[in-house]
C-alpha positions as CSV (number, residue, x, y, z in Angstrom):
1,M,-3.9,-67.7,43.9
2,K,-6.2,-65.4,41.8
3,S,-7.8,-67.1,38.8
4,N,-6.4,-66.1,35.4
5,T,-8.9,-64.1,33.3
6,T,-7.0,-65.2,30.3
7,L,-4.1,-67.6,29.7
8,E,-2.9,-65.9,26.5
9,T,0.1,-63.6,26.9
10,T,2.5,-61.8,24.7
11,L,5.4,-63.1,26.7
12,H,6.5,-66.6,27.6
13,C,5.1,-67.8,30.9
14,S,7.3,-67.5,33.9
15,A,7.1,-67.5,37.7
16,E,6.4,-63.8,37.5
17,F,3.2,-64.5,35.6
18,H,1.8,-66.5,38.5
19,L,3.4,-64.5,41.4
20,A,1.8,-61.3,40.2
21,R,-1.6,-63.0,40.8
22,L,-0.9,-63.8,44.4
23,T,-2.6,-61.7,47.1
24,S,0.6,-60.8,48.9
25,N,2.7,-58.1,47.2
26,L,5.7,-59.3,49.2
27,A,5.6,-62.9,47.9
28,P,7.3,-62.1,44.6
29,V,10.1,-60.3,46.4
30,I,10.6,-63.2,48.8
31,Y,10.6,-65.7,46.0
32,S,13.2,-63.7,44.0
33,L,15.4,-63.6,47.1
34,A,14.9,-67.4,47.7
35,I,15.9,-68.1,44.1
36,R,19.1,-66.2,44.5
37,L,20.1,-67.6,48.0
38,S,19.2,-71.2,47.2
39,K,21.5,-71.5,44.2
40,G,23.4,-74.8,44.3
41,T,21.1,-76.4,46.9
42,G,17.6,-75.4,45.9
43,I,16.9,-74.9,49.6
44,F,16.0,-71.6,51.1
45,Y,16.9,-71.4,54.8
46,V,14.9,-68.5,56.3
47,S,14.1,-67.1,59.7
48,L,11.0,-64.9,59.6
49,E,12.4,-62.9,62.5
50,T,15.4,-62.0,60.3
51,L,13.5,-61.6,57.1
52,S,11.0,-59.2,58.5
53,P,13.4,-56.3,59.2
54,Y,15.4,-57.0,56.0
55,L,12.3,-56.5,53.9
56,N,11.0,-53.7,56.1
57,A,7.8,-55.5,56.7
58,S,6.0,-56.8,59.8
59,Y,6.4,-60.4,60.9
60,S,2.8,-61.2,60.1
61,T,3.1,-59.7,56.6
62,V,6.2,-61.9,55.9
63,F,4.5,-64.9,57.4
64,R,1.4,-64.5,55.1
65,A,3.6,-64.1,52.1
66,V,5.6,-67.2,52.8
67,K,2.4,-69.1,53.6
68,E,0.9,-68.1,50.3
69,L,4.1,-69.2,48.4
70,V,3.7,-72.6,50.1
71,E,0.0,-72.8,49.2
72,A,0.7,-71.8,45.6
73,G,3.4,-74.5,45.3
74,F,6.4,-72.3,44.9
75,F,7.8,-73.3,48.3
76,E,7.7,-76.9,49.4
77,D,8.4,-79.2,52.4
78,P,8.7,-76.7,55.3
79,S,11.0,-78.2,57.9
80,R,10.6,-76.7,61.4
81,E,13.2,-77.5,64.0
82,V,13.5,-75.8,67.4
83,F,16.0,-72.9,67.4
84,K,16.7,-73.4,63.7
85,P,15.5,-71.4,60.6
86,T,12.8,-72.9,58.6
87,S,13.9,-74.5,55.3
88,Y,11.9,-74.6,52.1
89,K,12.5,-76.2,48.8
90,V,12.3,-73.5,46.1
91,V,10.3,-74.7,43.2
92,K,11.4,-73.2,39.9
93,H,8.8,-72.4,37.2
94,E,9.6,-75.4,35.0
95,E,8.9,-77.8,37.9
96,W,5.9,-75.8,39.0
97,A,4.4,-76.0,35.5
98,A,4.9,-79.7,35.4
99,N,3.1,-80.0,38.8
100,H,0.2,-77.6,37.6
101,P,-0.6,-78.7,34.0
102,G,-2.8,-76.2,32.1
103,A,-2.1,-73.4,34.6
104,C,0.5,-71.5,32.5
105,G,0.0,-68.7,30.1
106,T,0.3,-69.4,26.4
107,K,2.4,-67.1,24.4
108,I,0.6,-65.8,21.3
109,S,2.7,-66.1,18.2
110,F,2.8,-63.2,15.8
111,P,4.5,-62.8,12.4
112,W,7.1,-60.6,14.1
113,S,7.8,-62.9,17.0
114,E,11.5,-63.9,16.9
115,E,10.9,-67.4,18.2
116,S,8.4,-68.6,15.7
117,G,7.4,-65.7,13.5
118,D,7.6,-65.2,9.8
119,P,11.3,-64.5,9.0
120,L,10.4,-61.6,6.7
121,G,8.1,-60.1,9.4
122,V,10.8,-60.5,12.0
123,A,13.5,-58.8,9.9
124,M,11.3,-55.9,9.0
125,H,10.0,-55.5,12.5
126,T,13.6,-55.5,13.8
127,A,14.6,-52.9,11.2
128,T,12.1,-50.5,12.7
129,G,13.4,-51.0,16.2
130,G,10.2,-52.7,17.2
131,R,8.1,-49.7,16.1
132,R,6.1,-51.3,13.3
133,K,4.5,-54.8,13.2
134,F,3.7,-56.7,10.1
135,F,0.7,-59.0,9.6
136,P,0.4,-62.0,7.3
137,G,-1.6,-60.1,4.6
138,E,1.0,-57.4,4.4
139,L,3.9,-59.8,4.0
140,K,1.9,-61.8,1.4
141,A,1.4,-58.6,-0.6
142,L,5.2,-57.9,-0.5
143,R,6.1,-61.4,-1.6
144,G,3.6,-61.1,-4.4
145,L,5.8,-58.6,-6.1
146,G,8.3,-61.4,-6.9
147,L,11.2,-60.2,-4.8
148,T,13.1,-62.4,-2.5
149,D,12.8,-61.8,1.3
150,S,16.3,-60.5,1.3
151,D,15.6,-58.0,-1.4
152,I,12.5,-56.8,0.4
153,V,14.3,-56.3,3.6
154,D,17.1,-54.5,1.9
155,Q,14.7,-52.1,0.1
156,W,12.8,-51.6,3.4
157,K,15.9,-50.5,5.2
158,R,16.8,-48.1,2.4
159,F,13.3,-46.7,2.5
160,L,13.5,-46.1,6.2
161,E,16.8,-44.2,5.8
162,V,15.0,-41.7,3.6
163,D,11.4,-41.7,4.8
164,K,12.5,-41.5,8.5
165,P,9.0,-42.3,9.9
166,S,8.2,-41.2,13.4
167,G,5.1,-41.0,15.6
168,R,1.9,-41.7,13.7
169,R,3.8,-42.0,10.4
170,W,5.0,-45.4,11.4
171,K,1.5,-46.7,10.9
172,G,1.4,-45.7,7.2
173,S,5.1,-46.5,6.5
174,Y,4.3,-49.9,5.1
175,F,1.7,-48.6,2.7
176,R,4.0,-45.9,1.4
177,F,6.7,-48.5,1.0
178,L,4.5,-50.9,-0.9
179,K,3.2,-48.2,-3.2
180,L,6.7,-47.0,-4.1
181,L,7.9,-50.6,-4.6
182,R,5.0,-51.4,-6.9
183,Q,5.6,-48.2,-8.9
184,S,9.3,-49.0,-9.2
185,L,8.7,-52.5,-10.4
186,G,5.9,-51.5,-12.7
187,E,7.9,-48.8,-14.3
188,G,11.0,-50.8,-14.5
189,S,13.0,-47.7,-13.6
190,G,15.4,-49.5,-11.3
191,S,14.9,-47.0,-8.5
192,L,12.5,-46.1,-5.7
193,Q,11.2,-42.5,-5.5
194,V,10.8,-41.9,-1.7
195,S,8.9,-38.6,-1.0
196,D,8.0,-37.4,2.5
197,A,4.9,-35.3,3.2
198,A,7.2,-32.3,3.6
199,P,8.4,-31.1,0.2
200,H,12.0,-30.7,1.3
201,I,12.4,-34.5,2.0
202,A,12.6,-36.4,-1.3
203,S,15.2,-38.8,-2.5
204,V,15.8,-41.7,-4.8
205,V,16.8,-45.0,-3.2
206,A,18.7,-47.3,-5.6
207,H,16.9,-50.6,-6.2
208,G,19.3,-53.4,-5.2
């Protein structure tokens, strides 16, 4: 298996993380097939002579792929009997990780990560359809205005309905929102004046 240049990932580690680092391009395909066919027993019964035409690959290519899966630890205990298919125990990622401590990628946690992120960052990120991410300093500035997280998210959604950011405008959407929110709270007007760069897009969003 190829060595990992970094163990930090933006996704949770899985079998795919390791299989993608194998030399054989066919190994991930065979492993996926083995997972599906071994349900209930955990054993993959395979004849390379049968598998070869099924995967449209030469016998030697299939042999090398299976051999690499064994060497990597995703297939175990090959049992060879005359006139019978070879059987392999299919090792799922959870078991593989336990057998290979320290080899898995570590998911980086961001303020917008649903699993462990800041609830405000997650809610605002979700409202953008995943188009804008929010960092700790940005969330701290918003909370510093004295509003609850719920109020901030509500105002953010109303802002997006009028501002309608797209393309590069997503990058500056937070700063426009923060500026308007500060103006509204400072003036005590009870409304947010949302003005787009284009003169014909302007509206007032009621402050919850």
